[in-house]
C-alpha positions in Angstrom: 52.6 28.5 -114.4 51.0 30.7 -117.0 49.8 34.2 -116.1 46.1 35.1 -116.6 45.2 37.2 -119.6 43.8 40.7 -118.9 40.2 41.4 -119.8 38.9 44.9 -120.7 35.8 45.9 -118.7 34.0 49.1 -118.1 32.4 50.5 -114.8 30.7 53.9 -114.8 32.3 54.8 -118.1 35.7 53.9 -116.7 37.8 51.3 -118.7 39.4 48.7 -116.5 41.9 46.0 -117.1 41.2 42.9 -115.0 43.3 39.8 -114.3 41.5 36.9 -112.6 43.8 34.2 -111.1 42.6 30.6 -111.1 44.5 30.3 -107.8 46.3 32.8 -105.7 49.7 34.2 -106.7 52.4 35.6 -104.4 52.7 39.3 -105.0 54.7 42.4 -104.0 53.2 45.7 -104.8 53.2 49.4 -104.1 49.6 49.8 -105.3 47.0 51.8 -103.3 44.9 48.6 -102.8 46.6 45.3 -102.0 50.1 46.7 -101.5 52.8 44.9 -99.6 53.6 41.2 -99.9 51.0 38.4 -99.8 48.8 36.1 -101.8 46.6 37.9 -104.4 43.7 36.5 -106.5 43.2 39.4 -108.9 44.7 42.6 -110.3 42.8 45.6 -111.5 44.2 48.7 -113.4 41.6 51.4 -113.7 41.5 54.7 -115.6 40.5 57.8 -113.5 40.4 61.5 -114.2 43.6 63.5 -114.3 42.3 65.6 -111.4 41.2 62.5 -109.5 40.7 63.3 -105.8 38.6 60.5 -104.3 39.0 60.7 -100.5 39.5 56.9 -100.2 41.1 55.3 -103.3 41.2 51.8 -101.8 37.5 51.9 -101.1 36.8 53.2 -104.6 38.9 50.4 -106.1 36.8 47.9 -104.0 33.6 49.4 -105.5 35.0 48.9 -109.0 36.2 45.5 -108.2 32.9 44.4 -106.8 31.1 45.8 -109.9 33.1 43.3 -112.1 32.7 40.4 -109.7 36.0 40.6 -107.9 36.3 39.9 -104.2 38.8 39.0 -101.6 42.5 39.8 -101.7 43.6 41.5 -104.9 45.7 44.4 -106.2 44.2 47.7 -107.5 46.0 50.3 -109.4 44.8 53.7 -110.7 46.0 55.8 -113.7 44.9 58.7 -115.7 46.1 56.8 -118.8 43.4 55.2 -120.9 44.1 51.5 -120.0 43.0 50.6 -123.6 46.4 52.0 -124.5 48.1 49.3 -122.3 51.2 47.7 -123.8 52.2 44.1 -123.2 55.6 42.6 -123.5 56.9 39.0 -123.1 60.4 37.7 -122.6 61.7 34.4 -121.2 58.4 33.5 -119.8 57.9 36.8 -118.0 54.7 38.8 -119.0 54.5 42.5 -118.4 51.6 45.0 -118.9 52.3 48.7 -118.7 50.2 51.8 -118.9 52.5 54.8 -119.4 51.6 58.3 -118.3 54.6 60.5 -118.3 53.2 64.0 -118.8 54.8 65.2 -115.5 58.1 63.3 -115.1 60.3 63.9 -112.1 63.9 63.1 -111.1 63.8 60.8 -108.1 66.6 62.7 -106.3 66.5 66.5 -106.5 67.5 69.2 -104.0 64.5 70.3 -102.0 64.7 73.8 -103.4 64.4 72.4 -106.9 61.5 70.1 -106.4 58.4 70.7 -108.5 54.9 71.0 -107.3 53.1 67.7 -107.1 51.5 66.8 -110.4 49.8 63.5 -111.3 51.3 61.2 -113.9 51.4 57.4 -113.5 53.4 54.5 -115.0 51.7 51.3 -113.8 53.5 48.0 -114.3 51.8 44.6 -113.8 54.5 41.9 -114.0 54.1 38.1 -113.9 57.0 35.7 -113.3 56.6 32.1 -114.5 58.3 30.7 -111.5 58.3 31.2 -107.7 60.5 34.1 -106.4 61.6 34.4 -102.8 60.4 37.4 -100.9 63.8 39.0 -101.2 63.8 38.3 -105.0 60.3 39.9 -105.3 61.6 43.1 -103.6 64.7 43.0 -105.9 62.4 42.6 -108.9 60.6 45.8 -108.0 63.9 47.6 -108.1 64.6 46.0 -111.5 61.3 47.3 -112.8 62.2 50.8 -111.6 65.7 50.6 -113.3 64.3 49.4 -116.6 61.6 52.0 -116.6 64.2 54.7 -115.9 66.4 53.4 -118.7 63.5 53.6 -121.2 62.6 57.1 -120.1 66.2 58.3 -120.4 66.6 56.7 -123.9 63.4 58.4 -125.0 64.6 61.8 -123.9 62.2 62.2 -121.0 63.6 64.4 -118.3 63.0 62.2 -115.3 63.1 58.8 -113.8 59.4 58.3 -113.4 56.4 60.1 -111.9 55.3 60.8 -108.3 52.5 58.2 -108.5 54.1 55.2 -110.3 53.0 51.8 -109.1 54.3 48.3 -109.6 53.1 44.8 -108.9 55.2 41.7 -109.4 53.4 38.3 -109.1 54.8 34.8 -109.1 53.4 31.3 -108.4 52.9 30.6 -104.7 54.6 27.2 -104.8 57.7 25.6 -106.2 61.4 26.1 -105.6 62.0 29.8 -105.1 64.5 31.8 -107.2 66.7 33.7 -104.8 67.5 36.7 -106.9 65.4 39.2 -108.9 68.1 41.7 -110.1 68.7 42.6 -113.7 71.2 39.8 -114.4 69.3 37.0 -112.6 67.3 34.3 -114.3 64.0 36.1 -114.0 65.2 39.7 -113.4 67.0 39.8 -116.8 63.8 39.1 -119.0 61.8 41.2 -116.6 64.0 44.2 -117.2 63.9 43.7 -121.0 60.1 43.3 -121.0 59.5 46.4 -118.9 62.0 48.4 -121.0 60.2 47.3 -124.2 56.7 48.0 -122.8 57.5 51.5 -121.4 59.3 52.4 -124.7 56.3 51.3 -126.7 53.9 53.0 -124.3 55.8 56.3 -124.7 55.2 56.1 -128.4 51.5 55.6 -127.9 50.8 58.2 -125.2 53.6 60.7 -126.0 54.5 60.5 -129.7 57.2 63.1 -129.3 59.2 60.6 -127.3 58.8 57.8 -129.9 
């Protein structure tokens, strides 16, 4: 099953990337709108201000989605990165779209006394599997995305494993025999890891040339 192609739209001077699904896909996501596991019919990745402070981000995403004709169950992500700088990567049938904002990287595990003040910075990953994944494999795939992202940051000399607001969505067809695993040496997890690594690496060159 082929993933939909993203379309660039604009709402109130905000660039948006929009994926419209011909039929619902099974998804797992940490996004502010449409998170969790379930069937999703669209994905939206929207650029917002670096000091974004909307009191209800899911409602704001719904407003933007409605403005471009999206309704029903979907996934909405937000980023301060200009989504026109999105990087796509393809490997083994897996399709990945990443917007890389790493101005304020953090280490996932730090002593409480060493933790930095909260600062925005977002790496959003929208990932499409060509075949069905079990729910366990979907969760495993999210971990694979995080590992591949951290590897790319480390290799680029970024002092951190990500940012405090990173979000991921992994989508797969809702029918067919389910792959049981999504780890980095599995049938889908391996190309997923390579694609995420390639996209984050390229995104760092675009948004943060010193890490290129």
